[in-house]
The first five atom37 places (N, CA, C, CB, O) and aatype in JSON, in Angstrom:
{
  "aatype": [20, 20, 20, 20, 20, 20, 20, 20, 20, 20, 20, 20, 20, 20, 20, 20, 20, 20, 20, 20, 20, 20, 20, 20, 20, 20, 20, 20, 20, 20, 20, 20, 20, 20, 20, 20, 20, 20, 20, 20, 20, 20, 20, 20, 20, 20, 20, 20, 20, 20, 20, 20, 20, 20, 20, 20, 20, 20, 20, 20, 20, 20, 20, 20, 20, 20, 20, 20, 20, 20, 20, 20, 20, 20, 20, 20, 20, 20, 20, 20, 20, 20, 20, 20, 20, 20, 20, 20, 20, 20, 20, 20, 20, 20, 20, 20, 20, 20, 20, 20, 20, 20, 20, 20, 20, 20, 20, 20, 20, 20, 20, 20, 20, 20, 20, 20, 20, 20, 20, 20],
  "atom_mask": [
    [1, 1, 1, 1, 1],
    [1, 1, 1, 1, 1],
    [1, 1, 1, 1, 1],
    [1, 1, 1, 1, 1],
    [1, 1, 1, 1, 1],
    [1, 1, 1, 1, 1],
    [1, 1, 1, 1, 1],
    [1, 1, 1, 1, 1],
    [1, 1, 1, 1, 1],
    [1, 1, 1, 1, 1],
    [1, 1, 1, 1, 1],
    [1, 1, 1, 1, 1],
    [1, 1, 1, 1, 1],
    [1, 1, 1, 1, 1],
    [1, 1, 1, 1, 1],
    [1, 1, 1, 1, 1],
    [1, 1, 1, 1, 1],
    [1, 1, 1, 1, 1],
    [1, 1, 1, 1, 1],
    [1, 1, 1, 1, 1],
    [1, 1, 1, 1, 1],
    [1, 1, 1, 1, 1],
    [1, 1, 1, 1, 1],
    [1, 1, 1, 1, 1],
    [1, 1, 1, 1, 1],
    [1, 1, 1, 1, 1],
    [1, 1, 1, 1, 1],
    [1, 1, 1, 1, 1],
    [1, 1, 1, 1, 1],
    [1, 1, 1, 1, 1],
    [1, 1, 1, 1, 1],
    [1, 1, 1, 1, 1],
    [1, 1, 1, 1, 1],
    [1, 1, 1, 1, 1],
    [1, 1, 1, 1, 1],
    [1, 1, 1, 1, 1],
    [1, 1, 1, 1, 1],
    [1, 1, 1, 1, 1],
    [1, 1, 1, 1, 1],
    [1, 1, 1, 1, 1],
    [1, 1, 1, 1, 1],
    [1, 1, 1, 1, 1],
    [1, 1, 1, 1, 1],
    [1, 1, 1, 1, 1],
    [1, 1, 1, 1, 1],
    [1, 1, 1, 1, 1],
    [1, 1, 1, 1, 1],
    [1, 1, 1, 1, 1],
    [1, 1, 1, 1, 1],
    [1, 1, 1, 1, 1],
    [1, 1, 1, 1, 1],
    [1, 1, 1, 1, 1],
    [1, 1, 1, 1, 1],
    [1, 1, 1, 1, 1],
    [1, 1, 1, 1, 1],
    [1, 1, 1, 1, 1],
    [1, 1, 1, 1, 1],
    [1, 1, 1, 1, 1],
    [1, 1, 1, 1, 1],
    [1, 1, 1, 1, 1],
    [1, 1, 1, 1, 1],
    [1, 1, 1, 1, 1],
    [1, 1, 1, 1, 1],
    [1, 1, 1, 1, 1],
    [1, 1, 1, 1, 1],
    [1, 1, 1, 1, 1],
    [1, 1, 1, 1, 1],
    [1, 1, 1, 1, 1],
    [1, 1, 1, 1, 1],
    [1, 1, 1, 1, 1],
    [1, 1, 1, 1, 1],
    [1, 1, 1, 1, 1],
    [1, 1, 1, 1, 1],
    [1, 1, 1, 1, 1],
    [1, 1, 1, 1, 1],
    [1, 1, 1, 1, 1],
    [1, 1, 1, 1, 1],
    [1, 1, 1, 1, 1],
    [1, 1, 1, 1, 1],
    [1, 1, 1, 1, 1],
    [1, 1, 1, 1, 1],
    [1, 1, 1, 1, 1],
    [1, 1, 1, 1, 1],
    [1, 1, 1, 1, 1],
    [1, 1, 1, 1, 1],
    [1, 1, 1, 1, 1],
    [1, 1, 1, 1, 1],
    [1, 1, 1, 1, 1],
    [1, 1, 1, 1, 1],
    [1, 1, 1, 1, 1],
    [1, 1, 1, 1, 1],
    [1, 1, 1, 1, 1],
    [1, 1, 1, 1, 1],
    [1, 1, 1, 1, 1],
    [1, 1, 1, 1, 1],
    [1, 1, 1, 1, 1],
    [1, 1, 1, 1, 1],
    [1, 1, 1, 1, 1],
    [1, 1, 1, 1, 1],
    [1, 1, 1, 1, 1],
    [1, 1, 1, 1, 1],
    [1, 1, 1, 1, 1],
    [1, 1, 1, 1, 1],
    [1, 1, 1, 1, 1],
    [1, 1, 1, 1, 1],
    [1, 1, 1, 1, 1],
    [1, 1, 1, 1, 1],
    [1, 1, 1, 1, 1],
    [1, 1, 1, 1, 1],
    [1, 1, 1, 1, 1],
    [1, 1, 1, 1, 1],
    [1, 1, 1, 1, 1],
    [1, 1, 1, 1, 1],
    [1, 1, 1, 1, 1],
    [1, 1, 1, 1, 1],
    [1, 1, 1, 1, 1],
    [1, 1, 1, 1, 1],
    [1, 1, 1, 1, 1],
    [1, 1, 1, 1, 1],
    [1, 1, 1, 1, 1]
  ],
  "atom_positions": [
    [[88.53, 93.23, 92.21], [89.1, 92.1, 92.92], [90.22, 92.61, 93.83], [89.63, 91.02, 91.91], [91.07, 93.39, 93.41]],
    [[90.2, 92.15, 95.07], [91.22, 92.55, 96.04], [92.56, 91.93, 95.67], [90.81, 92.14, 97.47], [92.63, 90.82, 95.14]],
    [[93.63, 92.67, 95.96], [94.98, 92.24, 95.63], [95.73, 91.85, 96.9], [95.75, 93.34, 94.87], [95.77, 92.6, 97.87]],
    [[96.33, 90.65, 96.87], [97.12, 90.16, 98.0], [98.56, 89.97, 97.54], [96.54, 88.84, 98.56], [98.82, 89.34, 96.51]],
    [[99.48, 90.51, 98.31], [100.9, 90.27, 98.1], [101.3, 89.11, 99.0], [101.76, 91.56, 98.4], [101.23, 89.21, 100.22]],
    [[101.73, 88.01, 98.38], [102.21, 86.83, 99.12], [103.72, 86.9, 99.16], [101.71, 85.49, 98.47], [104.37, 86.99, 98.12]],
    [[104.28, 86.87, 100.35], [105.74, 86.9, 100.52], [106.15, 85.57, 101.14], [106.2, 88.12, 101.42], [105.95, 85.33, 102.33]],
    [[106.72, 84.71, 100.29], [107.04, 83.34, 100.7], [108.17, 82.82, 99.84], [105.79, 82.4, 100.59], [108.12, 82.93, 98.61]],
    [[109.2, 82.27, 100.47], [110.37, 81.77, 99.73], [110.37, 80.26, 99.53], [111.62, 82.18, 100.43], [111.19, 79.76, 98.76]],
    [[109.5, 79.54, 100.2], [109.45, 78.08, 100.06], [108.39, 77.75, 99.01], [109.12, 77.38, 101.44], [107.2, 78.03, 99.18]],
    [[108.85, 77.13, 97.91], [107.98, 76.87, 96.76], [106.71, 76.11, 97.13], [108.73, 76.1, 95.7], [105.63, 76.46, 96.66]],
    [[106.83, 75.08, 97.96], [105.67, 74.28, 98.35], [104.62, 75.15, 99.06], [106.1, 73.12, 99.27], [103.43, 75.05, 98.76]],
    [[105.06, 75.98, 99.99], [104.13, 76.86, 100.71], [103.52, 77.9, 99.77], [104.86, 77.57, 101.86], [102.33, 78.2, 99.87]],
    [[104.33, 78.43, 98.87], [103.84, 79.42, 97.9], [102.79, 78.79, 97.0], [105.01, 79.97, 97.05], [101.73, 79.38, 96.77]],
    [[103.07, 77.59, 96.48], [102.12, 76.91, 95.61], [100.79, 76.68, 96.31], [102.71, 75.58, 95.14], [99.73, 76.86, 95.71]],
    [[100.84, 76.28, 97.57], [99.62, 76.05, 98.33], [98.81, 77.34, 98.45], [99.95, 75.49, 99.73], [97.6, 77.34, 98.22]],
    [[99.46, 78.43, 98.82], [98.75, 79.7, 98.97], [98.15, 80.16, 97.64], [99.7, 80.78, 99.51], [97.01, 80.63, 97.6]],
    [[98.91, 80.03, 96.57], [98.4, 80.43, 95.25], [97.17, 79.59, 94.9], [99.49, 80.27, 94.16], [96.16, 80.14, 94.45]],
    [[97.25, 78.28, 95.09], [96.11, 77.42, 94.77], [94.87, 77.78, 95.6], [96.48, 75.95, 95.01], [93.75, 77.76, 95.1]],
    [[95.08, 78.12, 96.86], [93.96, 78.47, 97.73], [93.31, 79.8, 97.34], [94.42, 78.54, 99.16], [92.1, 79.96, 97.48]],
    [[94.11, 80.75, 96.86], [93.65, 82.12, 96.73], [93.42, 82.62, 95.31], [94.62, 83.01, 97.38], [92.73, 83.62, 95.12]],
    [[93.97, 81.94, 94.31], [93.99, 82.5, 92.96], [92.6, 82.7, 92.35], [94.78, 81.6, 92.06], [92.44, 83.56, 91.47]],
    [[91.61, 81.96, 92.77], [90.27, 82.13, 92.2], [89.54, 83.36, 92.74], [89.44, 80.9, 92.48], [88.66, 83.9, 92.08]],
    [[89.92, 83.8, 93.94], [89.18, 84.88, 94.59], [89.93, 86.2, 94.7], [88.8, 84.45, 95.95], [89.33, 87.24, 94.99]],
    [[91.24, 86.17, 94.47], [92.05, 87.37, 94.66], [93.06, 87.54, 93.52], [92.78, 87.32, 96.0], [93.47, 86.57, 92.89]],
    [[93.44, 88.79, 93.28], [94.58, 89.05, 92.4], [95.82, 88.85, 93.26], [94.53, 90.52, 91.76], [95.92, 89.41, 94.35]],
    [[96.76, 88.06, 92.78], [97.94, 87.72, 93.58], [99.21, 88.31, 92.99], [98.07, 86.21, 93.7], [99.41, 88.31, 91.77]],
    [[100.06, 88.81, 93.87], [101.4, 89.28, 93.53], [102.33, 88.53, 94.47], [101.54, 90.87, 93.67], [102.01, 88.34, 95.64]],
    [[103.49, 88.1, 93.97], [104.37, 87.24, 94.75], [105.77, 87.84, 94.88], [104.47, 85.85, 94.12], [106.34, 88.33, 93.91]],
    [[106.29, 87.8, 96.1], [107.68, 88.16, 96.38], [108.31, 87.01, 97.15], [107.79, 89.52, 97.18], [107.64, 86.33, 97.93]],
    [[109.61, 86.79, 96.93], [110.28, 85.66, 97.6], [111.27, 86.09, 98.68], [111.01, 84.82, 96.58], [111.94, 85.26, 99.27]],
    [[111.35, 87.41, 98.93], [112.17, 87.91, 100.03], [111.62, 89.26, 100.47], [113.67, 88.02, 99.62], [110.8, 89.87, 99.78]],
    [[112.09, 89.72, 101.62], [111.56, 90.97, 102.19], [111.87, 92.2, 101.37], [112.1, 91.16, 103.55], [111.05, 93.11, 101.3]],
    [[113.03, 92.24, 100.73], [113.38, 93.4, 99.91], [112.46, 93.49, 98.69], [114.85, 93.31, 99.46], [111.98, 94.58, 98.36]],
    [[112.21, 92.37, 98.04], [111.29, 92.35, 96.9], [109.88, 92.7, 97.35], [111.3, 90.96, 96.21], [109.13, 93.35, 96.62]],
    [[109.52, 92.28, 98.55], [108.22, 92.63, 99.12], [108.05, 94.14, 99.19], [108.05, 92.0, 100.51], [107.01, 94.68, 98.8]],
    [[109.05, 94.83, 99.7], [108.97, 96.28, 99.81], [108.8, 96.92, 98.44], [110.21, 96.84, 100.5], [107.96, 97.8, 98.26]],
    [[109.59, 96.49, 97.48], [109.48, 97.03, 96.12], [108.08, 96.84, 95.57], [110.51, 96.37, 95.19], [107.48, 97.77, 95.03]],
    [[107.54, 95.63, 95.71], [106.22, 95.33, 95.18], [105.11, 96.04, 95.96], [105.97, 93.84, 95.19], [104.1, 96.43, 95.38]],
    [[105.29, 96.22, 97.25], [104.28, 96.92, 98.05], [104.14, 98.36, 97.55], [104.66, 96.91, 99.56], [103.03, 98.86, 97.41]],
    [[105.26, 99.02, 97.29], [105.21, 100.39, 96.76], [104.6, 100.43, 95.36], [106.61, 101.01, 96.74], [103.81, 101.32, 95.05]],
    [[104.97, 99.48, 94.53], [104.53, 99.45, 93.14], [103.07, 99.01, 93.0], [105.42, 98.53, 92.33], [102.3, 99.64, 92.26]],
    [[102.68, 97.96, 93.68], [101.37, 97.32, 93.48], [100.28, 97.81, 94.43], [101.52, 95.85, 93.64], [99.1, 97.67, 94.13]],
    [[100.66, 98.38, 95.57], [99.69, 98.84, 96.58], [98.63, 97.76, 96.87], [99.0, 100.14, 96.11], [97.45, 97.96, 96.62]],
    [[99.07, 96.61, 97.39], [98.12, 95.52, 97.66], [97.13, 95.88, 98.76], [98.87, 94.25, 98.04], [97.36, 96.8, 99.55]],
    [[96.03, 95.16, 98.81], [95.03, 95.36, 99.85], [95.4, 94.63, 101.13], [93.67, 94.88, 99.36], [94.9, 94.96, 102.21]],
    [[96.3, 93.64, 101.02], [96.73, 92.86, 102.18], [98.04, 92.16, 101.82], [95.64, 91.82, 102.61], [98.29, 91.84, 100.66]],
    [[98.87, 91.93, 102.84], [100.14, 91.21, 102.65], [100.15, 89.98, 103.55], [101.36, 92.14, 102.95], [99.93, 90.08, 104.76]],
    [[100.42, 88.83, 102.94], [100.68, 87.6, 103.7], [102.19, 87.46, 103.76], [100.0, 86.31, 103.03], [102.83, 87.19, 102.75]],
    [[102.78, 87.65, 104.94], [104.22, 87.8, 105.11], [104.83, 86.63, 105.88], [104.53, 89.1, 105.82], [104.61, 86.49, 107.08]],
    [[105.6, 85.8, 105.16], [106.41, 84.8, 105.86], [107.44, 85.57, 106.67], [107.09, 83.77, 104.87], [107.97, 86.58, 106.2]],
    [[107.74, 85.12, 107.86], [108.66, 85.87, 108.7], [110.12, 85.45, 108.5], [108.28, 85.68, 110.16], [111.03, 86.25, 108.73]],
    [[110.36, 84.22, 108.06], [111.73, 83.73, 107.84], [112.02, 83.79, 106.34], [111.9, 82.26, 108.39], [111.68, 82.88, 105.59]],
    [[112.66, 84.87, 105.92], [112.93, 85.12, 104.5], [114.4, 85.44, 104.27], [112.04, 86.27, 103.98], [115.09, 85.92, 105.17]],
    [[114.89, 85.17, 103.06], [116.25, 85.6, 102.72], [116.29, 87.1, 102.41], [116.78, 84.78, 101.51], [115.25, 87.74, 102.28]],
    [[117.46, 87.64, 102.29], [117.77, 89.04, 101.95], [117.33, 89.99, 103.06], [117.07, 89.43, 100.62], [118.17, 90.64, 103.68]],
    [[116.03, 90.06, 103.33], [115.48, 90.83, 104.45], [114.35, 90.01, 105.02], [114.99, 92.28, 104.0], [113.44, 89.61, 104.29]],
    [[114.38, 89.74, 106.33], [113.34, 88.89, 106.91], [112.0, 89.62, 107.0], [113.76, 88.4, 108.29], [111.93, 90.84, 106.82]],
    [[110.97, 88.86, 107.27], [109.62, 89.42, 107.35], [109.43, 90.39, 108.5], [108.63, 88.32, 107.47], [108.6, 91.29, 108.43]],
    [[110.21, 90.21, 109.56], [110.12, 91.13, 110.7], [110.52, 92.53, 110.25], [111.03, 90.64, 111.88], [109.81, 93.51, 110.49]],
    [[111.67, 92.62, 109.59], [112.17, 93.93, 109.15], [111.31, 94.51, 108.03], [113.62, 93.81, 108.68], [111.04, 95.71, 108.03]],
    [[110.89, 93.68, 107.1], [110.04, 94.17, 106.01], [108.73, 94.73, 106.58], [109.74, 93.04, 104.99], [108.25, 95.77, 106.12]],
    [[108.16, 94.06, 107.56], [106.92, 94.55, 108.18], [107.17, 95.87, 108.89], [106.36, 93.51, 109.18], [106.37, 96.8, 108.77]],
    [[108.26, 95.96, 109.64], [108.57, 97.22, 110.33], [108.68, 98.38, 109.34], [109.89, 97.09, 111.13], [108.19, 99.48, 109.6]],
    [[109.31, 98.13, 108.2], [109.48, 99.19, 107.19], [108.15, 99.56, 106.53], [110.48, 98.74, 106.12], [107.9, 100.73, 106.25]],
    [[107.32, 98.57, 106.29], [105.99, 98.85, 105.72], [105.18, 99.71, 106.67], [105.22, 97.52, 105.41], [104.58, 100.7, 106.26]],
    [[105.17, 99.35, 107.93], [104.37, 100.07, 108.91], [104.97, 101.45, 109.25], [104.23, 99.24, 110.18], [104.27, 102.3, 109.8]],
    [[106.24, 101.66, 108.94], [106.86, 102.96, 109.18], [106.64, 103.93, 108.02], [108.36, 102.79, 109.42], [106.91, 105.12, 108.15]],
    [[106.15, 103.44, 106.9], [105.96, 104.27, 105.71], [104.52, 104.78, 105.65], [106.32, 103.48, 104.43], [103.58, 103.99, 105.74]],
    [[104.36, 106.07, 105.5], [103.02, 106.66, 105.52], [102.14, 106.2, 104.36], [103.12, 108.17, 105.49], [100.92, 106.18, 104.48]],
    [[102.73, 105.81, 103.24], [101.94, 105.38, 102.09], [101.57, 103.89, 102.16], [102.7, 105.66, 100.81], [100.71, 103.44, 101.41]],
    [[102.21, 103.14, 103.03], [101.97, 101.69, 103.11], [101.37, 101.23, 104.44], [103.25, 100.96, 102.89], [100.79, 100.14, 104.5]],
    [[101.49, 102.02, 105.49], [101.17, 101.54, 106.84], [99.73, 101.09, 107.02], [101.46, 102.61, 107.82], [99.43, 100.35, 107.96]],
    [[98.83, 101.53, 106.14], [97.42, 101.13, 106.25], [97.17, 99.7, 105.76], [96.55, 102.11, 105.46], [96.1, 99.14, 106.02]],
    [[98.14, 99.11, 105.04], [97.96, 97.78, 104.47], [98.07, 96.73, 105.59], [99.03, 97.5, 103.35], [99.08, 96.67, 106.28]],
    [[97.03, 95.91, 105.76], [97.12, 94.86, 106.78], [98.2, 93.83, 106.41], [95.76, 94.17, 106.96], [98.31, 93.42, 105.25]],
    [[98.97, 93.44, 107.4], [100.0, 92.41, 107.22], [99.66, 91.25, 108.15], [101.44, 92.99, 107.51], [99.55, 91.42, 109.36]],
    [[99.5, 90.08, 107.55], [99.31, 88.86, 108.34], [100.62, 88.09, 108.29], [98.09, 88.0, 107.81], [101.02, 87.6, 107.23]],
    [[101.27, 87.97, 109.44], [102.52, 87.23, 109.53], [102.26, 85.73, 109.47], [103.26, 87.6, 110.82], [101.29, 85.24, 110.05]],
    [[103.14, 85.02, 108.78], [103.05, 83.56, 108.66], [104.38, 82.96, 109.1], [102.71, 83.13, 107.2], [105.44, 83.44, 108.72]],
    [[104.3, 81.92, 109.91], [105.54, 81.29, 110.35], [105.3, 79.85, 110.76], [106.16, 82.07, 111.5], [104.23, 79.51, 111.27]],
    [[106.3, 79.03, 110.54], [106.22, 77.65, 111.01], [106.65, 77.57, 112.47], [107.1, 76.73, 110.14], [106.56, 76.51, 113.09]],
    [[107.11, 78.68, 113.01], [107.5, 78.72, 114.43], [106.27, 79.02, 115.27], [108.61, 79.79, 114.67], [105.63, 80.06, 115.11]],
    [[105.96, 78.13, 116.15], [104.8, 78.3, 117.03], [105.26, 78.37, 118.48], [103.79, 77.15, 116.83], [104.65, 77.77, 119.36]],
    [[106.31, 79.08, 118.69], [106.88, 79.21, 120.03], [106.08, 80.24, 120.83], [108.38, 79.62, 119.96], [105.47, 81.15, 120.27]],
    [[106.1, 80.07, 122.14], [105.45, 81.04, 123.02], [106.07, 82.42, 122.79], [105.58, 80.61, 124.52], [107.3, 82.56, 122.82]],
    [[105.26, 83.41, 122.57], [105.75, 84.77, 122.38], [105.88, 85.18, 120.93], [107.06, 84.92, 123.05], [106.07, 86.37, 120.65]],
    [[105.79, 84.24, 119.99], [105.94, 84.59, 118.57], [104.82, 85.51, 118.08], [105.97, 83.33, 117.72], [105.06, 86.44, 117.31]],
    [[103.59, 85.25, 118.53], [102.49, 86.11, 118.12], [102.72, 87.53, 118.61], [101.15, 85.57, 118.66], [102.54, 88.49, 117.86]],
    [[103.13, 87.67, 119.85], [103.4, 88.99, 120.41], [104.54, 89.68, 119.67], [103.73, 88.88, 121.91], [104.49, 90.89, 119.42]],
    [[105.57, 88.91, 119.32], [106.71, 89.47, 118.57], [106.25, 89.97, 117.2], [107.83, 88.41, 118.41], [106.67, 91.03, 116.75]],
    [[105.39, 89.2, 116.54], [104.89, 89.59, 115.22], [104.04, 90.85, 115.33], [104.06, 88.45, 114.6], [104.17, 91.75, 114.5]],
    [[103.2, 90.93, 116.33], [102.37, 92.12, 116.52], [103.24, 93.33, 116.85], [101.33, 91.89, 117.63], [102.95, 94.44, 116.39]],
    [[104.28, 93.13, 117.64], [105.19, 94.22, 117.98], [105.94, 94.73, 116.75], [106.19, 93.77, 119.05], [106.27, 95.91, 116.67]],
    [[106.2, 93.84, 115.78], [106.88, 94.25, 114.55], [105.94, 95.0, 113.61], [107.46, 93.02, 113.83], [106.38, 95.62, 112.65]],
    [[104.63, 94.94, 113.91], [103.66, 95.66, 113.1], [102.64, 94.79, 112.39], [104.37, 96.45, 112.1], [101.74, 95.31, 111.73]],
    [[102.77, 93.47, 112.51], [101.78, 92.59, 111.89], [100.4, 92.86, 112.51], [102.17, 91.1, 112.06], [100.29, 93.12, 113.71]],
    [[99.38, 92.81, 111.68], [98.03, 92.99, 112.17], [97.45, 91.69, 112.71], [97.14, 93.54, 111.06], [96.49, 91.7, 113.48]],
    [[98.04, 90.59, 112.29], [97.63, 89.27, 112.78], [98.77, 88.3, 112.48], [96.28, 88.8, 112.12], [99.75, 88.66, 111.83]],
    [[98.64, 87.07, 112.96], [99.71, 86.09, 112.85], [99.11, 84.7, 112.78], [100.7, 86.21, 114.05], [98.27, 84.34, 113.6]],
    [[99.55, 83.92, 111.79], [99.09, 82.54, 111.64], [100.3, 81.62, 111.56], [98.21, 82.38, 110.38], [101.34, 81.97, 111.0]],
    [[100.16, 80.43, 112.13], [101.24, 79.46, 112.08], [101.0, 78.45, 110.96], [101.39, 78.74, 113.43], [99.86, 78.18, 110.57]],
    [[102.11, 77.92, 110.46], [102.06, 76.87, 109.43], [102.21, 75.52, 110.12], [103.18, 77.09, 108.34], [102.88, 75.43, 111.15]],
    [[101.62, 74.49, 109.59], [100.79, 74.5, 108.38], [99.51, 75.3, 108.62], [100.44, 73.05, 107.96], [98.93, 75.27, 109.7]],
    [[99.1, 76.01, 107.59], [97.97, 76.91, 107.72], [96.65, 76.16, 107.86], [97.9, 77.83, 106.53], [96.4, 75.16, 107.19]],
    [[95.82, 76.66, 108.74], [94.44, 76.22, 108.87], [93.67, 77.02, 107.82], [93.86, 76.43, 110.36], [93.47, 78.22, 107.98]],
    [[93.24, 76.36, 106.75], [92.62, 77.06, 105.62], [91.39, 77.84, 106.04], [92.25, 76.07, 104.52], [91.18, 78.97, 105.6]],
    [[90.57, 77.26, 106.89], [89.36, 77.93, 107.35], [89.71, 79.21, 108.11], [88.52, 76.99, 108.24], [89.07, 80.24, 107.92]],
    [[90.71, 79.14, 108.97], [91.14, 80.31, 109.73], [91.74, 81.37, 108.81], [92.16, 79.9, 110.81], [91.51, 82.57, 108.99]],
    [[92.52, 80.94, 107.81], [93.09, 81.88, 106.85], [91.98, 82.67, 106.15], [93.95, 81.13, 105.81], [92.05, 83.89, 106.07]],
    [[90.97, 81.97, 105.64], [89.88, 82.67, 104.94], [89.09, 83.57, 105.89], [88.94, 81.64, 104.29], [88.61, 84.63, 105.48]],
    [[88.95, 83.16, 107.13], [88.28, 84.0, 108.12], [89.06, 85.3, 108.32], [88.13, 83.25, 109.47], [88.47, 86.38, 108.38]],
    [[90.37, 85.2, 108.43], [91.21, 86.4, 108.6], [91.16, 87.28, 107.36], [92.67, 86.0, 108.9], [91.09, 88.51, 107.48]],
    [[91.2, 86.67, 106.18], [91.12, 87.46, 104.94], [89.8, 88.21, 104.88], [91.29, 86.56, 103.7], [89.77, 89.39, 104.52]],
    [[88.71, 87.54, 105.23], [87.41, 88.22, 105.25], [87.4, 89.36, 106.24], [86.29, 87.23, 105.59], [86.86, 90.43, 105.97]],
    [[88.01, 89.14, 107.39], [88.06, 90.16, 108.43], [88.79, 91.41, 107.94], [88.75, 89.61, 109.69], [88.31, 92.52, 108.16]],
    [[89.92, 91.23, 107.29], [90.73, 92.38, 106.88], [90.35, 92.97, 105.52], [92.16, 91.99, 106.85], [90.67, 94.12, 105.23]],
    [[89.66, 92.2, 104.69], [89.37, 92.68, 103.34], [87.91, 93.03, 103.11], [89.78, 91.66, 102.35], [87.54, 93.43, 102.01]],
    [[87.07, 92.88, 104.11], [85.67, 93.23, 103.91], [85.53, 94.74, 103.8], [84.79, 92.69, 105.07], [86.21, 95.5, 104.5]],
    [[84.65, 95.15, 102.92], [84.48, 96.6, 102.69], [83.52, 97.23, 103.67], [83.98, 96.85, 101.28], [83.27, 98.44, 103.6]]
  ]
}
């Protein structure tokens, strides 16, 4: 079973993601960017769903650090944000995200992206 690290600090959003994914994936959860880094090194997930607005260390910086590390940089990171401003997708990709989705999440699009990045 593929392992996904969900990085989300808002309980409602976290609960939704867990409910959507728990039947098909092994899930690991972090509530800030610093905890995300610790868990990424420890758990070696197959994919990271990264909220960009996080306490302690934001998702932008956590993604940059993941992609700068030789042992983690291969892990796909899908950035998640409630900000749908012009240029946000480009900013997320520049930080190292492999893709970017806005909230509220389109469930069909989320599963399409997961299939894209997790297919063997």
